[in-house]
C-alpha positions in Angstrom: -29.5 14.3 -15.5 -29.2 17.0 -12.8 -26.3 19.3 -12.1 -25.5 17.4 -8.9 -25.2 14.1 -10.8 -22.6 15.9 -13.2 -20.4 16.4 -10.3 -20.5 12.9 -8.7 -17.4 11.9 -10.4 -15.4 14.7 -8.8 -16.7 13.6 -5.3 -15.9 9.9 -6.2 -12.4 10.9 -7.4 -11.7 12.8 -4.1 -12.6 9.8 -1.9 -10.6 7.4 -4.2 -7.6 9.6 -3.9 -8.0 9.8 -0.2 -8.1 6.0 0.0 -5.0 5.7 -2.0 -3.3 8.4 -0.1 -4.0 6.7 3.5 -3.4 3.2 2.2 0.3 4.1 2.0 0.6 5.2 5.7 2.6 2.7 7.8 0.4 1.2 10.6 3.0 -1.1 12.2 1.5 -4.1 10.2 3.1 -5.2 6.8 1.0 -3.7 4.0 2.0 -3.9 0.3 0.5 -0.4 -0.2 3.5 1.3 1.6 5.6 0.4 -1.5 3.2 2.1 -4.1 5.6 5.1 -4.2 8.6 2.9 -5.1 9.8 3.3 -8.8 12.3 0.7 -10.1 14.5 1.4 -13.2 13.9 -1.6 -15.4 14.1 -2.2 -19.2 15.1 1.5 -19.8 12.2 3.1 -17.9 11.0 3.7 -14.4 8.2 1.3 -13.4 6.1 1.0 -10.3 7.3 -1.9 -8.2 4.2 -3.9 -8.8 5.0 -4.0 -12.5 8.2 -5.8 -12.0 7.6 -8.0 -8.9 5.2 -9.6 -6.7 4.8 -8.3 -2.9 3.6 -10.8 -0.5 2.9 -10.6 3.2 4.0 -13.8 4.9 3.4 -12.3 8.4 2.3 -9.1 10.2 5.7 -7.6 10.2 7.4 -8.7 7.0 7.1 -8.0 3.2 8.7 -10.2 0.7 9.3 -8.7 -2.8 9.9 -11.6 -5.6 11.0 -9.9 -8.9 9.7 -11.7 -12.0 13.2 -11.2 -13.6 16.0 -12.0 -11.1 18.4 -9.8 -12.9 16.7 -6.6 -11.6 16.8 -7.4 -7.8 19.5 -4.8 -7.3 17.4 -2.1 -9.0 14.3 -3.0 -6.8 16.5 -2.9 -3.7 17.9 0.6 -4.9 14.3 1.7 -5.6 13.2 0.9 -2.2 16.1 2.8 -0.5 15.7 5.8 -2.8 12.0 6.1 -2.0 13.0 7.3 1.5 10.4 5.1 3.3 12.8 4.3 6.1 12.7 0.6 5.1 15.8 -1.5 5.2 15.6 -4.2 2.4 17.4 -7.4 2.8 18.5 -9.0 -0.5 18.3 -12.8 -0.2 19.7 -13.3 -3.8 16.3 -14.3 -5.5 13.9 -12.2 -3.3 13.9 -9.0 -0.9 12.6 -9.1 2.5 11.7 -6.0 4.5 11.1 -6.4 8.3 9.0 -3.6 9.6 9.9 -2.7 13.2 7.2 -2.0 15.6 6.1 1.7 15.7 7.0 3.7 18.7 4.4 6.0 20.4 6.0 9.0 18.9 6.1 7.6 15.4 2.4 6.6 15.8 1.4 10.1 16.7 3.4 11.6 13.8 1.6 9.3 11.3 -1.7 10.4 12.9 -0.8 14.0 12.2 -0.2 13.0 8.7 -3.5 11.2 8.5 -5.2 14.3 9.8 -3.7 16.5 7.1 -4.8 14.0 4.3 -8.2 14.0 5.9 -8.4 17.7 5.8 -7.0 17.7 2.2 -9.9 15.3 1.2 -12.6 17.4 2.8 -11.1 20.6 0.9 -11.5 18.5 -2.4 -15.0 17.8 -1.4 -15.8 21.5 -0.7 -14.3 22.6 -4.0 -16.5 20.1 -6.0 -19.4 21.3 -3.9 -18.8 24.8 -4.6 -18.5 24.2 -8.3 -22.0 22.3 -8.3 -23.5 25.2 -6.2 -22.3 27.9 -8.7 -23.8 25.9 -11.6 -27.3 25.5 -9.7 -27.3 29.3 -8.9 -26.2 30.2 -12.5 -29.0 27.9 -14.0 -31.6 29.5 -11.8 -30.6 33.0 -13.0 -30.8 31.8 -16.6 -34.4 30.8 -15.9 -33.6 27.1 -16.5 -35.7 26.4 -13.4 -37.5 28.2 -10.6 -36.2 29.4 -7.0 -38.0 26.4 -5.4 -36.1 23.9 -7.5 -32.9 25.7 -6.8 -33.3 25.5 -3.1 -34.3 21.8 -3.4 -31.0 21.2 -5.5 -28.9 23.0 -3.0 -30.4 21.0 -0.1 -29.9 17.7 -1.9 -26.4 18.9 -2.6 -25.7 19.5 1.1 -27.1 16.1 2.0 -24.7 14.4 -0.4 -21.6 16.3 0.6 -22.5 15.5 4.2 -22.6 11.8 3.2 -19.1 12.2 1.4 -17.7 13.9 4.5 -19.1 11.1 6.8 -17.3 8.6 4.4 -14.1 10.4 4.7 -14.4 10.6 8.6 -15.2 6.9 8.7 -12.2 6.0 6.5 -9.9 8.2 8.7 -11.3 6.9 12.0 -10.6 3.3 10.9 -7.1 4.1 9.6 -6.3 6.0 12.9 -7.4 3.0 14.9 -5.2 0.7 12.9 -2.3 3.1 13.4 -2.7 3.5 17.1 -3.0 -0.2 17.7 0.0 -1.6 19.3 
């Protein structure tokens, strides 16, 4: 197993974290992922909303939260409000509806700025993992674990893989930006 293979988990974790981060961005379409940050006080503990209710998307602009235990519906409503997502939950007694208003051009641009920041953060995480792997390759060559030719081969392979990860981040960001900017 090569030094680069030892760091693939770090690269994969950076991509996975980026996907999770951008999944929660509003796009003008109903997406249950926007509720990922919501915590609900139930049974003496704070729980993610998916642990206490099902979240459905009946149409493009509506989310329906159906609690498994009807007695915690007020706590779910409170959790949504306290999450500061600019959502207005409507309590129907046995379920909560959230109607998502269409995004304005200004709010789309603000969300696109947030997406660009998250994209840059993901690229930084990839660079940090690359730098760790690069240091290990250089250190191993200094310790005579392999020759200079193999060091340059490993560094070229590392750069190739980092390029592929950055392309993957760019592709994910481009698709999300298209989704955000679509009216």
